[in-house]
C-alpha positions in Angstrom: 195.1 154.5 157.0 191.9 154.4 155.2 190.8 153.9 151.3 190.5 157.7 149.7 187.3 158.8 149.4 185.6 158.0 145.9 187.8 155.0 145.2 185.6 152.2 143.8 186.4 148.3 144.6 185.8 145.9 141.7 185.4 142.3 142.6 186.1 139.9 140.4 184.4 136.5 140.6 182.1 138.7 143.2 178.7 136.3 143.1 181.5 133.4 144.1 181.1 133.1 148.2 183.9 134.8 149.3 183.5 137.5 146.6 180.3 138.2 147.4 180.5 138.3 151.3 183.5 140.7 150.9 181.6 143.0 148.3 178.0 143.6 151.1 180.7 143.8 153.5 182.7 146.7 152.1 179.0 148.1 150.1 177.9 147.9 154.1 180.8 149.8 154.7 180.3 152.5 152.3 182.7 151.8 149.6 181.8 152.0 145.6 181.3 148.6 144.6 181.4 146.9 141.1 180.5 143.2 140.8 182.5 141.0 138.4 181.1 138.0 136.9 181.7 135.5 133.9 178.2 135.9 133.2 177.5 139.8 133.4 173.7 139.0 133.7 174.8 136.7 136.8 176.6 139.8 138.2 173.8 142.3 137.4 171.7 139.4 139.6 173.9 139.7 142.4 174.3 143.4 141.8 170.6 144.0 142.4 170.2 142.0 145.1 173.0 143.3 147.3 171.6 147.4 146.1 168.6 146.4 146.8 169.5 145.2 150.6 171.7 148.3 150.9 169.2 150.6 149.5 171.7 152.1 146.6 172.8 151.1 143.5 175.4 148.2 143.1 177.2 148.1 139.5 178.3 145.3 138.1 179.3 143.6 134.5 181.4 141.2 133.1 184.6 140.7 135.0 187.1 142.5 132.4 184.4 145.6 132.3 184.6 145.6 136.5 188.2 145.8 136.5 188.1 148.2 134.0 185.7 150.2 136.5 187.5 149.9 139.3 190.1 151.6 141.5 191.3 149.0 143.2 190.8 145.2 142.0 189.8 142.5 144.1 190.0 139.0 142.6 188.5 136.0 144.0 188.3 133.3 142.1 189.3 129.4 142.6 192.9 128.5 141.1 191.8 126.6 139.3 190.5 129.5 137.0 192.8 132.0 138.5 195.0 132.4 135.3 192.5 132.8 132.8 190.9 135.0 134.4 194.4 137.6 135.4 194.6 137.1 131.5 191.0 138.5 131.1 191.6 141.3 133.1 195.3 142.1 132.3 194.5 144.8 129.6 192.8 147.0 131.7 194.9 146.9 135.1 198.1 148.5 134.6 198.9 150.5 137.0 196.0 149.6 139.4 196.2 147.5 142.5 195.0 143.8 142.1 194.4 142.1 145.3 195.2 138.4 144.4 193.1 136.1 147.1 193.6 132.9 145.1 194.8 130.0 147.3 196.4 126.5 145.5 194.1 124.0 146.2 194.1 120.5 144.3 191.3 118.4 144.6 190.9 115.9 145.7 194.0 116.7 148.1 192.8 119.7 149.4 193.7 119.5 153.2 197.6 118.9 151.5 199.6 121.7 151.0 200.1 121.6 147.1 202.1 125.4 146.3 202.6 125.9 142.7 206.1 125.7 140.9 205.8 129.8 141.4 206.3 129.4 145.1 202.7 130.8 145.5 199.2 131.6 143.8 200.4 135.3 144.3 203.9 135.3 142.3 202.2 133.3 139.9 199.9 136.5 139.5 202.5 138.9 139.8 204.6 137.4 137.2 201.1 136.7 135.0 200.0 140.7 135.5 203.0 142.5 134.7 205.4 144.5 136.5 203.0 147.7 136.6 200.3 146.2 138.3 200.7 146.4 142.2 199.8 142.6 143.6 198.7 142.8 146.9 197.9 138.8 148.5 195.3 138.4 151.0 192.0 137.2 152.7 193.4 133.3 152.2 192.5 132.4 155.7 189.0 133.7 156.6 185.5 131.4 156.6 183.5 133.2 153.3 180.7 131.9 155.1 181.5 133.5 158.0 181.7 136.7 156.1 178.6 136.5 154.7 176.8 137.0 158.3 176.8 140.1 160.0 178.9 138.9 163.0 182.3 139.6 164.5 184.7 137.4 162.6 187.3 137.1 164.6 190.4 136.2 162.4 193.1 138.6 161.3 194.3 139.0 157.8 197.9 138.7 156.9 198.7 141.0 154.0 201.7 140.6 151.4 203.1 142.7 148.7 206.2 144.5 147.8 204.9 148.2 147.4 204.4 148.9 150.8 202.1 151.5 150.2 199.5 149.2 148.4 199.9 147.0 150.7 198.1 149.5 153.2 195.5 150.3 151.5 194.6 146.5 151.7 195.4 146.5 155.6 192.7 149.4 155.3 190.1 146.7 153.5 190.9 143.9 155.5 189.9 146.6 158.5 186.6 148.0 156.9 185.6 144.3 156.3 185.3 143.9 160.0 188.4 142.3 160.3 192.1 143.1 161.4 194.6 143.1 158.7 198.0 143.3 159.4 201.2 144.3 157.3 203.2 140.8 156.8 206.0 141.2 154.5 206.9 140.8 150.7 204.8 139.1 148.3 206.4 136.1 148.4 205.8 135.2 151.5 202.2 134.4 150.8 203.8 131.2 150.1 202.7 130.7 154.5 198.9 132.2 154.1 198.4 130.6 151.4 199.4 126.8 152.5 198.2 127.8 156.4 194.7 127.7 154.4 195.2 123.4 153.4 195.8 122.8 156.9 193.1 124.8 157.9 190.9 123.3 156.3 192.3 120.0 157.4 191.8 121.1 161.4 187.5 122.0 160.4 187.9 118.6 159.7 189.4 116.8 162.1 188.2 119.2 165.4 184.9 119.7 163.6 185.0 123.8 163.8 182.9 125.7 161.8 185.4 127.4 159.8 188.7 127.9 161.9 190.6 131.1 161.2 194.4 132.6 162.6 195.3 135.3 165.3 198.1 137.1 166.0 199.0 137.1 169.9 200.2 140.0 171.9 200.9 143.6 171.6 201.2 144.5 168.1 203.0 148.4 167.8 203.9 148.9 164.3 207.4 150.5 164.0 207.8 153.8 161.6 210.5 153.6 158.8 
C-alpha cells in the first residue's frame, strides 16, 4: 500500500533528531511535509534548510498549525512532553491518523523498562486524543542518527494500531523512509516495542553498538483476511 498522492505529513516535534530525520526521508520520497515545533521560528529554520537541500518548499509552523495542515500527523517528542503536545494538537486532529513514536524513557534509568500506568505510551496517546482519532504507534526502535544519513538502515519498524487501514498507511510510511514496516497487531501491543527500546539502549552500551535495531527473521508472507 502507498500513501495517497497529495497527502501531507505533519511532523510534530520536527526539529528534534527523530522528527527531522523522518521528515528528510519522506521529503526525499516526494511527500508533502509540514515541520512543527513549539517555536514556529525554529520550525521555519529547519524547514528552510530541508527545502534548500531538496530543492522545493517545505512548510512549517507551530505543532498545532502543522497538525492542522496535515493529513497524517507524526508525533516525535520525548515522553515528558507527550501529554502537553497531544493536548495542544487534539482540537485539530479529529478523524486523522496520528502516529505516536513516544517511548516512555524516564531519566536517569533509561536502560530500565518503565511503562506508564496505561500500559504503554500509545494507549496513553489514544486516551488523551479520544476515540475519533486513529492512533498508530511506530518508529520506536530505529536510531535517529542513522535515519539522518543516506545510508541503508537495516531495521524493521513494528507498527501497531487497532484500525488496520490506518496501520497499513503507516507501514507504507515506514517503507517510504527506507525501512521495512511490519504489521504488529493491536495498539496495546506497542508495549513490547516501547519496552524494547530500553533494552536496545542497554545493549548499545554493553556491547558498544552504534544504534542497535531489530530484524524479524523468516520469510514473511501476508495472509489476506
